[in-house]
BALOBA-1460 file (C-alpha; in Angstrom, 3 decimals):
// residues 139
<rec num="1" residu="x" x="-0.516" y="14.644" z="-18.054"/>
<rec num="2" residu="x" x="-0.344" y="14.905" z="-14.273"/>
<rec num="3" residu="x" x="1.677" y="12.155" z="-12.611"/>
<rec num="4" residu="x" x="0.173" y="10.412" z="-9.612"/>
<rec num="5" residu="x" x="1.776" y="11.135" z="-6.257"/>
<rec num="6" residu="x" x="2.993" y="8.118" z="-4.279"/>
<rec num="7" residu="x" x="4.057" y="7.919" z="-0.634"/>
<rec num="8" residu="x" x="6.028" y="4.832" z="0.471"/>
<rec num="9" residu="x" x="5.989" y="3.430" z="4.029"/>
<rec num="10" residu="x" x="8.060" y="0.471" z="5.222"/>
<rec num="11" residu="x" x="10.454" y="-0.062" z="8.108"/>
<rec num="12" residu="x" x="13.216" y="-1.291" z="5.771"/>
<rec num="13" residu="x" x="15.049" y="1.630" z="4.171"/>
<rec num="14" residu="x" x="16.674" y="-0.525" z="1.487"/>
<rec num="15" residu="x" x="13.241" y="-1.675" z="0.284"/>
<rec num="16" residu="x" x="11.982" y="1.914" z="0.265"/>
<rec num="17" residu="x" x="14.944" y="2.997" z="-1.850"/>
<rec num="18" residu="x" x="14.382" y="0.124" z="-4.303"/>
<rec num="19" residu="x" x="10.667" y="0.896" z="-4.614"/>
<rec num="20" residu="x" x="11.396" y="4.557" z="-5.179"/>
<rec num="21" residu="x" x="13.798" y="3.626" z="-7.979"/>
<rec num="22" residu="x" x="11.187" y="1.317" z="-9.498"/>
<rec num="23" residu="x" x="8.359" y="3.854" z="-9.408"/>
<rec num="24" residu="x" x="10.060" y="7.172" z="-10.206"/>
<rec num="25" residu="x" x="10.042" y="6.749" z="-13.989"/>
<rec num="26" residu="x" x="6.219" y="6.724" z="-13.940"/>
<rec num="27" residu="x" x="5.068" y="8.334" z="-10.692"/>
<rec num="28" residu="x" x="6.068" y="11.193" z="-8.403"/>
<rec num="29" residu="x" x="7.395" y="9.542" z="-5.258"/>
<rec num="30" residu="x" x="6.723" y="12.324" z="-2.773"/>
<rec num="31" residu="x" x="8.050" y="10.712" z="0.394"/>
<rec num="32" residu="x" x="9.547" y="7.738" z="2.195"/>
<rec num="33" residu="x" x="8.720" y="6.965" z="5.835"/>
<rec num="34" residu="x" x="9.747" y="4.138" z="8.138"/>
<rec num="35" residu="x" x="6.952" y="3.989" z="10.731"/>
<rec num="36" residu="x" x="3.205" y="4.397" z="11.050"/>
<rec num="37" residu="x" x="3.212" y="7.683" z="12.962"/>
<rec num="38" residu="x" x="5.518" y="9.288" z="10.401"/>
<rec num="39" residu="x" x="3.205" y="7.970" z="7.689"/>
<rec num="40" residu="x" x="0.201" y="9.804" z="9.134"/>
<rec num="41" residu="x" x="2.118" y="13.085" z="9.327"/>
<rec num="42" residu="x" x="3.647" y="12.741" z="5.866"/>
<rec num="43" residu="x" x="0.306" y="11.843" z="4.272"/>
<rec num="44" residu="x" x="-1.350" y="14.890" z="5.803"/>
<rec num="45" residu="x" x="1.417" y="17.189" z="4.555"/>
<rec num="46" residu="x" x="2.115" y="15.599" z="1.151"/>
<rec num="47" residu="x" x="-1.450" y="14.617" z="0.118"/>
<rec num="48" residu="x" x="-0.483" y="11.587" z="-2.014"/>
<rec num="49" residu="x" x="-2.857" y="9.850" z="-4.413"/>
<rec num="50" residu="x" x="-1.487" y="6.426" z="-3.454"/>
<rec num="51" residu="x" x="0.207" y="5.077" z="-0.356"/>
<rec num="52" residu="x" x="2.207" y="1.858" z="-0.561"/>
<rec num="53" residu="x" x="2.571" y="0.583" z="2.990"/>
<rec num="54" residu="x" x="3.675" y="-2.411" z="4.985"/>
<rec num="55" residu="x" x="1.473" y="-3.955" z="7.632"/>
<rec num="56" residu="x" x="4.232" y="-4.553" z="10.192"/>
<rec num="57" residu="x" x="5.698" y="-1.149" z="11.032"/>
<rec num="58" residu="x" x="6.911" y="0.319" z="14.320"/>
<rec num="59" residu="x" x="4.983" y="2.915" z="16.339"/>
<rec num="60" residu="x" x="1.705" y="2.241" z="14.484"/>
<rec num="61" residu="x" x="1.015" y="-0.784" z="12.322"/>
<rec num="62" residu="x" x="-0.099" y="-0.386" z="8.730"/>
<rec num="63" residu="x" x="-3.653" y="-1.586" z="9.327"/>
<rec num="64" residu="x" x="-4.308" y="0.983" z="12.048"/>
<rec num="65" residu="x" x="-2.550" y="3.696" z="10.049"/>
<rec num="66" residu="x" x="-4.604" y="2.749" z="6.973"/>
<rec num="67" residu="x" x="-7.882" y="3.046" z="8.869"/>
<rec num="68" residu="x" x="-6.923" y="6.508" z="10.095"/>
<rec num="69" residu="x" x="-5.792" y="7.570" z="6.637"/>
<rec num="70" residu="x" x="-9.020" y="6.428" z="4.980"/>
<rec num="71" residu="x" x="-10.981" y="8.349" z="7.619"/>
<rec num="72" residu="x" x="-9.062" y="11.595" z="7.073"/>
<rec num="73" residu="x" x="-8.329" y="11.141" z="3.342"/>
<rec num="74" residu="x" x="-11.103" y="8.937" z="1.900"/>
<rec num="75" residu="x" x="-9.895" y="9.238" z="-1.687"/>
<rec num="76" residu="x" x="-6.348" y="8.016" z="-1.004"/>
<rec num="77" residu="x" x="-5.598" y="4.577" z="-2.429"/>
<rec num="78" residu="x" x="-3.872" y="2.129" z="-0.072"/>
<rec num="79" residu="x" x="-1.668" y="-0.616" z="-1.461"/>
<rec num="80" residu="x" x="-0.525" y="-3.004" z="1.238"/>
<rec num="81" residu="x" x="2.763" y="-4.759" z="0.613"/>
<rec num="82" residu="x" x="3.746" y="-7.475" z="3.060"/>
<rec num="83" residu="x" x="5.282" y="-10.900" z="3.542"/>
<rec num="84" residu="x" x="2.081" y="-12.260" z="5.087"/>
<rec num="85" residu="x" x="-0.114" y="-14.578" z="2.988"/>
<rec num="86" residu="x" x="-2.764" y="-15.169" z="5.676"/>
<rec num="87" residu="x" x="-6.235" y="-14.829" z="4.056"/>
<rec num="88" residu="x" x="-7.629" y="-13.309" z="7.258"/>
<rec num="89" residu="x" x="-5.003" y="-10.576" z="7.108"/>
<rec num="90" residu="x" x="-5.821" y="-9.948" z="3.440"/>
<rec num="91" residu="x" x="-9.454" y="-9.474" z="4.443"/>
<rec num="92" residu="x" x="-8.491" y="-7.212" z="7.321"/>
<rec num="93" residu="x" x="-6.426" y="-5.046" z="4.963"/>
<rec num="94" residu="x" x="-9.382" y="-4.620" z="2.608"/>
<rec num="95" residu="x" x="-11.694" y="-3.851" z="5.529"/>
<rec num="96" residu="x" x="-9.150" y="-1.187" z="6.559"/>
<rec num="97" residu="x" x="-9.534" y="0.425" z="3.133"/>
<rec num="98" residu="x" x="-7.012" y="-1.352" z="0.922"/>
<rec num="99" residu="x" x="-7.282" y="-1.204" z="-2.833"/>
<rec num="100" residu="x" x="-4.502" y="-3.747" z="-3.308"/>
<rec num="101" residu="x" x="-2.550" y="-6.397" z="-1.402"/>
<rec num="102" residu="x" x="0.864" y="-7.491" z="-2.664"/>
<rec num="103" residu="x" x="3.460" y="-9.885" z="-1.391"/>
<rec num="104" residu="x" x="6.880" y="-8.285" z="-1.096"/>
<rec num="105" residu="x" x="8.558" y="-11.071" z="-3.055"/>
<rec num="106" residu="x" x="6.343" y="-10.222" z="-6.051"/>
<rec num="107" residu="x" x="6.320" y="-6.443" z="-5.650"/>
<rec num="108" residu="x" x="8.912" y="-5.715" z="-8.317"/>
<rec num="109" residu="x" x="6.814" y="-7.422" z="-10.939"/>
<rec num="110" residu="x" x="3.371" y="-6.460" z="-9.707"/>
<rec num="111" residu="x" x="3.553" y="-3.022" z="-8.110"/>
<rec num="112" residu="x" x="3.273" y="-0.933" z="-11.279"/>
<rec num="113" residu="x" x="0.419" y="-3.129" z="-12.497"/>
<rec num="114" residu="x" x="-1.379" y="-2.857" z="-9.157"/>
<rec num="115" residu="x" x="-1.033" y="0.937" z="-9.169"/>
<rec num="116" residu="x" x="-2.465" y="1.172" z="-12.693"/>
<rec num="117" residu="x" x="-5.457" y="-0.975" z="-11.715"/>
<rec num="118" residu="x" x="-6.055" y="0.933" z="-8.478"/>
<rec num="119" residu="x" x="-5.899" y="4.308" z="-10.230"/>
<rec num="120" residu="x" x="-8.669" y="3.102" z="-12.563"/>
<rec num="121" residu="x" x="-10.841" y="2.232" z="-9.561"/>
<rec num="122" residu="x" x="-10.091" y="-1.495" z="-9.428"/>
<rec num="123" residu="x" x="-8.505" y="-3.702" z="-6.818"/>
<rec num="124" residu="x" x="-5.589" y="-6.115" z="-6.953"/>
<rec num="125" residu="x" x="-4.346" y="-9.100" z="-4.959"/>
<rec num="126" residu="x" x="-1.109" y="-10.932" z="-5.713"/>
<rec num="127" residu="x" x="-2.281" y="-13.847" z="-7.893"/>
<rec num="128" residu="x" x="-0.447" y="-16.489" z="-5.861"/>
<rec num="129" residu="x" x="-2.585" y="-15.689" z="-2.810"/>
<rec num="130" residu="x" x="-5.744" y="-14.667" z="-4.653"/>
<rec num="131" residu="x" x="-6.177" y="-18.307" z="-5.755"/>
<rec num="132" residu="x" x="-6.449" y="-19.399" z="-2.144"/>
<rec num="133" residu="x" x="-8.936" y="-16.764" z="-1.025"/>
<rec num="134" residu="x" x="-12.601" y="-17.484" z="-0.538"/>
<rec num="135" residu="x" x="-15.392" y="-15.520" z="1.109"/>
<rec num="136" residu="x" x="-13.441" y="-15.484" z="4.392"/>
<rec num="137" residu="x" x="-11.846" y="-12.182" z="3.513"/>
<rec num="138" residu="x" x="-15.026" y="-10.601" z="2.215"/>
<rec num="139" residu="x" x="-16.846" y="-10.974" z="5.536"/>
């Protein structure tokens, strides 16, 4: 069975290394990048199935990078991973093309689950913030 290809983007190298370690038993981690511009280039070259990205990155933030990626690679699945629990930002991430939105403090427990759901065509939001969401983020 073909393993899904995952590209990781965050401006903290230690987090990238930990996520790679977490995901490699199940997925092919094809690249690690630390800024939004590098993410666009790597995605074009590596053609991942899934991109796990932060919102706050240097050179190009994750929301803007995500919009560009969904325009050029509509089938790519975007999983945003951030510290921000703001419901408006959650909505903005989904409007930018997100399939999932995770809080970094829960990523170790939830990332594999979120990827499985996203690969089956579903969406995922960290449960601790999903409870507080209402139609604000669907507008």
